[in-house]
N, C-alpha and C positions, 0 to 999 in steps of 0.2 A: 665908937664914933657915933655921935648922935645926929639923926637927920633932922632937918628943919621942918617945920610945920608946912603940910601941903596946902597949896592955895586952891580953893574950890570956888569957881565962879558961880555966881548966882544967876538965876534966870531960867527960862524954858529950855529944856534939852530935848531935841528931836531924835528919837531912836532910829537907828539904821537897820532895815529888815534885810537879811541875807537869805535868798532863796536857793533851791537845789540846782545850781547852774550846771553841775556835772551831769545830772540825770537828763536834763533837756538836750544836751548835746548828743548823748547816746541815742535818744529817741529819734533825733533828726538823722543821724547816721544810719540807723536801722531802716528808717522809712525810705531813705534814698536807695539803700541796697535792695529793698523789696521792689521798689519801682523799677530799678535797673534790671533785676532778674525777670520781672514781668515783661518788660520791653524786649529783652533778649529772647524770652520764650515766644512772644508773638512774632518776632522777626524770624525765628527758626521755623515756626509752624507755617508761616506764609511762604518761606523759601521751599520747604518740603512739598507743599501743595502745588506750587508752581513747577517744581522740578519733575513731579510724578504726573504725567498726562492721564494716567488711568484713573487717578482720583478725581480729576476734573470731568472726564468723559463718562464716568460710570453711570451717572443718572441718565445722560442722553442715550447711552447704549441700552440701558434698561427700558427706556421708553420706546426706542426703535424696535427692540426685540418683541415688546408687547404688541406693537402695531403689526409687525410681520406675522406674529402668531394669529392675531385676529383675522388678517387677510387670508392666511392659509386655511383657517377654519371656514371662512365664507366660501372660498374657492372649492374646498372639499364638499361643502353642502350643496353648491351649485352643480358639481360634477355628479354627485349622487342623485340629485333631482333630474338632471338630464339623462342619466343612465336609466332611471326608473321610467321616464317618459318614453325613451327609445325602446325599452324592452316591452312596454305595454302597447305601443303603437306598431301594428304590423306594417312592414315595408313591402309595397307591391312593386314587383319588377315591371319595367315597361315592356309592353307586348310589341314584339317586332312585327312590322307590317310587311307583307309580300306584295310586290308590284303585280299588276294584272298581266303584264307582258314582260318576259325576260328573254334576252338574246345572249347566247354564248357560243363559243367556237372551240373545237378540239382539232389540233393540227397533227399531220402525219408526215413521215419521211417519204422520200421519193420512191414511188412504186410499191409502197408498203401499206398494208391494212392493219398492222398491229399497233397497239396503243403504247405510248411512252408512259413513263412513271408520272410525269406531269399531267398527262391526259387522264390517267386513272384517278389521280387525286381530285382533279376537276370534276370528273363524272361522279365520284363518290359524294361530293357536295351537292351536285344537282339531283342525285338519287335521293338523298335525305330530304331535299325540298319537295320532291314529287311524292314521297311516301307520307310526309306530314301534311300535304295538301292534296287530298284526293279529288278536289275540284279542278285540278290542273292537268293538262295534257301537253305532250311535246311532239312536234313534227321534226323528225331527224332527217336532215338533208345532206346527202353525200356529194362532194365536189372533188375535182381533180384539176391539175394544171393542163396545159395544152400539148404536152409531150405525148406522143402516141396517137393511135386512131381514136375517132369519136366513139366507136363501138366498144373498144377496150376501156376507154375512160368511163363510159356509162356503167359498165360492169364493175370496174374498180370502185367507182363512187358508191354503188349499191353494197359492195362488200364492206366498205368502210362504215357505212350507215348501219349495216347489220351487226358489225362488231360493237359499235356504240350501243345499240339496242340490247345486245346480249350482256354487255357490262352493266347496264341499268337493270336488266332482269335479275342478274346475280346479286345486285344491291337490294332487291326486294320491291322494285317498282312493278306495278300491275301492267300486264301486257296491253290491256284495253286503253291505257293512258298514252300509248306510243304508236306512231305511224312513221313508216320509213319510205323515203323516196330518194332517187338519184338523179342529179342533173349533170353529172360528169363535168366535161369541160365547158358546157353551155353556161355555167354560172360563175365563170372566172371573174375575179375582182379587178385584175389588171392584166394587160396583154403583152408586156415586155418580157424578155427572156432572162431577167436578172434573178438571182437566187432569192432575193427578198420577195419578189413578185410571185415566183413559183411556190414559195413556202406559204404565202397567204392563200393561194388557190387550193393547196392540198389540205382540205379541211372537211370537217363535218359540222354543220351549223345546227344548233338546237334552238328551235322556236317554241318557247314554253309560254302557254297562255292559260288564263283562268276561263274554263268553259262551263263547268258544273257537272256533277256526277250524272244527273238525269240526262245529259246530252252525250255522255260517253259510252253508255251501255244501251244496246237495243233492247227494249222490253219484249218479253216473250208474249206472243199472240196465240191464244188457244184456237184450234180448228173447230168451226161450227158447221152444222148441217142445216141447209135451208130447204123448206118444202114448198113446192109450187102450190098456190091457192087453188088453182083449177083441179089439180090432182086430189087435193083434200076434199073438195066438194063431190068429186066422183066417188071417192071412197065412202063418203057419208050416204050417197044415194044407193050404192050397192049394198051397204049394210042395212038399209031400211027396207029392202025387199023381203017379204015374208017367205016367198017360195024359194028363195035362194038362187034364182036364175039370174044370169047376167044379162040376157037379152042382147040388144045391139050395142051395149056399152063397151067401148074398146078398152081393153086392158092395157094398163101402162104402169111402169115402175117409177117411183119417185126419183126425181133428179137430185143428185148430190153435188153441191158446189162447195169447193174449198177455197177459203180466203187466205192468201199468203201475205206476209208482211210487205208493205210497199217499199220499193227500191228507191234509195235517195240519189240525188244528182251528185 
């Protein structure tokens, strides 16, 4: 079978250009996948950081710990400086001053001259004060209540005062710092018959005063012999005579006068 002749049209023929359509589609798909994976990774990272508070607060904690360390170092430096200053500067303890006049009382039981434990402790403190302050003296005054006769109470007051003096002597107080008197019932503070009143009257009062050592001890005065001037001139005339005769010159012995310490009032 014979084919007929093909008909070929004449004129300009525009060629059709066929590109790689399949390759372009693959690139687009791959790019989309890459972008999708990148987005998912970013979302996952943000979620992880938000869920873990330690990751967010770590820089802040580090900054705060650094500040605390600096503050502690400064405080340690200040403490060392203060310690060096306090160790180099001597601390002077305040000197306790003693009043010029001190009054205190020691109380006794009815009809007794013995000291209670409280009285002994009180006298120990007063004894330390007198030993440390030799310029002070104490007048120890014995008192009683109104029970009994006045004569008996005067003797009882003296016994109580002597007991206090002996206690101070045992504590080391010098005897010349103490003087003892008794007023008995003449120095009562109150006159009713209550137990409280009688207790206040049964006492020894200590009147401690600053007097000065120079006024507490009587200075020793040496005995001196005085010669009458008239006797001295007579002796000179007698010694000037060449013949050694005394003539009518009366003989006399020098008078000796002794000066005693003046008595106080």
